[in-house]
Every structure is written in C-alpha cells, then in structure tokens.
N, C-alpha and C positions, 0 to 999 in steps of 0.2 A: 333191158336196165331195170335196176331195182327203185322204188317209189323213195325209200332211204336215202339211196346216191342222190337223187336228184335234187331232195330236200339237204343235203349237204353242201351239192354245189351252189343251191340257190343260196343258203344264207352266207356262206361264205364269200360270194360275189356281191350280196347287198350289203355286207356289214365289213368287208375290207381284210379279212385275215380268219386263217381257222381257229383261233383262241378267241375271239368275240364268236363267232358260228357256233364253237364248241357249248359256250357260257349260255348262248340263245338257246340251246337245241338240249342242255340238259346232258350233253355227252362230256367224253373226254376228247383232247385235241388229236390224240393218235387215232382215236375213234372216227372222228371228221378225216382227217387225212386218208385215211385206210379206202371211206366212201368214197371220197371224190379222187385218187388214185385207182381204187378198182373201175369207177365209169369211163375214166379216159383210157385206160388199160384194154379194156373190153369191147372201146368203139375206135381204138387206135387213134384217139384224138387231144391235144394238148389244150386244158382250159384255161389254165393262169398261168404267167412266168411268175417263176419263185423268185425274190429280192432280197434274202436275208429274211425281215419279219413282213415282209409287202406282200401282196400277190397281186397282178394286173391281169386281167381276163385280154385274152388272145381275142384274135378276130371271131374263131368259134365259140369260142366261151362268149362275146358280146351277142352272138345270135340267137346262141342255146336260151341265156338272159331274160330274153325277150319273150321267148316261148314258156319257158318257168315261169314268168311273173304273171302271165295268163293261164297258166295250167296251176296255179295253187290258188290263185284268186276265183277260178272254177270251182276248185275243190272245196273253198269255203261256200261258196254260193249253194253248193251244192247241202253241206254241213247244217246252211241257216234254214235251209228250205225242209230239209228233214226234222227240223229242231225248232220249227215254226211254233210260235207259242205266241205270237201276238207283241211280245216284247217291242220295247221302243229300241231304233234305230242306235247304234252306238259305233265308234271308232274315230279312224283317223279321215278329215276329210282336206285333201290338198287341193289350194286354187291358184291360181296364177294367173294375175291380170294386168293389163296395159296402164290401168290408170286404178287405185282402190277407191274412186270416188265415185264409180259406177255399182260398188257393191254397198256402199252405206246404208241404204235403204234394207238390204236383205241379211247381211248378217246377226245384229241384232234378234232381230224376231227371230230367226232361225234359230238360232243358239239356245234362246227362251222356249221355243218349242222342242230341241232336242238337245236337251243340257248332257246327253251321253256323246254327243259326237266333238272332238276334238278338232278345230279350224284353226288351220296354218297356211296363211296368204303371204305370196311374194309375187315381187314384180316381171316385165318381162315385156321386150315386143312381140308383135303378133307371129312371125315366124317362128321364135325363140317356143313360143308358147305354144302353137300347134306340135312342134316336136317333142317337145315332154309329155304333151298330154298322149301322143303316140308311142312313146316309149316307156310308158306308165308310170311314170314321173310326178302325174298329179292325177285327180280327178275332173274337174272343173277348170276352164280358162273362159278368160272372157279378153273379146278380141276385138280388132276394128274390122271384122269383115264379116258381111254375110255370107259369103260363102268360101269356107274354108277348106272343104274336100265331101267329095260324096262317103268320106268314112266319118262324119263329123254330124252329128243333131246339133240345131242350133234355134235357140230362141230369141227374137230380134229385142232386144234392148232399147230401139229408138234411136235416131241420128241428131248430132246438133253440126254448127257450122265450123269451120277450121278459121283460124284466126290466128295473128302473130303478135308477137309482145315481145314489150324492151325495157332496158330500164327506166325510171322516170329521168327527166332530162335528156337522155342519148337523142329523140328526135325534138323536134318543135313542140311546145305545150298545146298550141290549138290545133296540132296533126291527131286527126281519127282514122283515117284510113292507109293502106297501101298498096303501089300496083308494083305489079310482079318487074317493070321495069327501076322501078324505085329500088327495089329488095337487091336488084343484081349490083348495085352501087352499094351496099350497106355488108357490113359482115354479117355470115349468119350461123348459127348455132345450129345444126342438126342430130338429130339422134342416131344411130347408128343403122345399117343397114337391117332390112327385116322391118323397120317401123312404116306400118301403112300410114301414117298421117307426113312422113317425110317424101314416100313414096309418091302420094296424090300432090304434094306441092309441086314436086320438079318435074309431075306428069303435064301439070296444069301450064307451068312454065312455058315446058317444051312447045304445046298445042299454039303457045302466043310466040316463038322463035326464042324466045329467051332460053337459056342455061344458069341455072343456077347454082354458085360453088360456095359451099360451106369454107368460114374459117378455122370453125372448129366442129369436132364431131366428139358427141358425148354420148355413155353409154346409160340410157334408163332417165326418163321424163323430170326425176328432181334433179340432176345434173344440169340436163339445161336450165331448168328454171333459175337455180343458182348461177351460171355462166352468164345469163340473161341480167338478174338482177344486178351482177359487178357490172356491168355496163361492157361486157364483152359484145353482147352482138345480139341479131333478133332471132326468138326461138317461136316454135309454132306446135298448134293446142289445138283440141278441138275446145270448142265455149264451153261444154259440159265438165271439162276435167283444170279449167283457169282456175278456179277457186276463186280466193280473195288475198292480195297480198299487194301492200300497201307502198313495195319498191315499184312495181311492173305498172307499165301502161299496155293496153290491151289494142290492136286494131285491127278494123275492119281489111278484108283481103278484096281490094277494086276489082271489079268486073272478073269475079273468080266463081263465086257460086259454089264453095267447095263444103263438101259433108262428110261426117266420119260417122260413120255407122256401125254401132259396139252389138257385139254377139256373146251370150253366154253360150258356151260350146263343151262339149264332152264326145268322149268314142262314143259311136254308135254302140259298139261290141259289146261295150262295158254298161250297157245299160240299164241290167238285172243288178248292178253292183248296189249294196243296200243305200250305203250312204248318196251314190249320184242321185239312185231315183226318188229319196227324201228330198235332196235339194232342188231338185229339176221340178218337182211336183210344187213344191212352197214357195219355187221362184214363179213358175208357171202362174200359179195362183194368184201370187201379190202383183203381177205386171197385168193379170185381167183384172183384178180391182182397181189398178189404177186407170186403165184406160174405158172401164166404164166412168167413175170418175170424172175423166176429161172430157166425157160425151157431151156438149150442150143439152138441157132439159127441155122437153118441150112442156 
C-alpha cells in the first residue's frame, strides 16, 4: 500500500466525502477517488458504501480508520520530534467531561499558558467518554471512575458525596434527607445507561433489597436538572456538581455514604501527543498545588 492511498482514505473517512477530502489535500476529486479505489482493489476490500454524494464506512473501513488515526498521529509526533525547537504547543485539545464543573479551575489558566491550543469541550457519561477516547475522538476525559481500564492513565481529582435533588416544594420544606425506601415511592429521574452516578445509586439500593425504577430516563446531567426543576421527580448528582440553583433543594441520602470519584483520563498509548502531554503536566502540577495548600500547617 502507498502512503498517499492511506492519506486519501483517512481524509475521506474523517471528512465524510471525496470532495471535502480533495479540498483538504489540495488535490482533484478524481485523484482522491483513484487513490481510494486502488487501495480497495489492491487489497480486495470494500472500505466505503457509495450512496450518491454520501459515503459510509464499511466494517473494514471502520477498522482501518482506527488504525490510520493512530498512524497519522504517530507521523505527526515524528515530525514534531525532528523539528523540535522549543516552540509552544499548539493545535486542538478535545475534552469530554461528565460535568464541566470539574474543569473550571483548569481551562482558563491552561489557555493563558498555551494560547496556541484551541480547546473544545463537550459532555457525556463515563461509558461514552471512554469509548470516544479509545476511538481517538477526544484527547482528555473527565469520568466518574478511578479504574477506567488498563489502557488509560489516570489523575485523581478527588471524591464528593452523591446527593439527591428535587424541585422546591415537591417534598416537605423541613425535609433534608431521603432513604432508599422513600425514594422507591417517589418519581425518579435517572440518567442514561453508562452513568456512574446512576450505577452507584441503583447498586446501593439493591444492597438494601430495594429496586429503584425511574419515571423518566434523560440523556445528560442538564436534562435531568431541568426535568427535576420542573417538578417531574428526584434526580441524583455528586455534591461537587450540584452548583447553585434556587429552583432545587438538595437532599442527603440517608444510610448510603455514596461517593463519586472523579478522574482525568487519557489513552496511555497517546501520552506523547504534545497537547495531551502539555495538559496533563499542567493539570498534575495544579492538583499538587491544591493538595499542598489543603494540608494543615504545623
């Protein structure tokens, strides 16, 4: 196979079409199409389903894309190494977090130190975040787990208690705690499968012989918050992520002692990617400073 054929395939797959790939590669569309056709022909494999102006990856194409993502990233690292000049890190850093609140102390200072790095941030649950990291669709994840897998490197961000919350007025004004038995008789708003908060709450209830059934399952923490604020039911969140919302009342889960650990994670095999290395070194240093400041002085 030729490097040019892999490059053509990679860009078509990433950009979703031959014309966009041709524009990005500064080639004609027929030239890109021919490179991909030769790659398929030489290896007797179909990489794309062609549907009018759309292209859809086949199973073989999906697997090859995973490999070319790694291949061209390593190529970029080689170029960085050979042209190392002490220049500031630059490029795009894609972060997916189960809650943006865990990143508020990192992103501003990091961007000031590395103005050439553009940061994009989106939300997801722990399961989806790990899938995206493994698919090379993000560089950094913030997840509700200290053990995301042997292929991940982890920076512990600490742990806070899991609490319940509901619209003001849904429960008696004097109430500030909830038992799992009480929760079993209330409408509950759960996050989608893959949420570590949901998993822990359900597991703790089962340990007491109680099954919690959601009235509503919503995708994303903000959706749960808005539904709870509307009076639709009781939601769950770690105390660090609750923030301030005058529409909501927070309730301690009695007899639970549930905590949500948060971790900053990345795919270990990508540790030498410049933007990942820069961000993790910065975040590790900031965490060390916070830990030192929190220690009692003697």
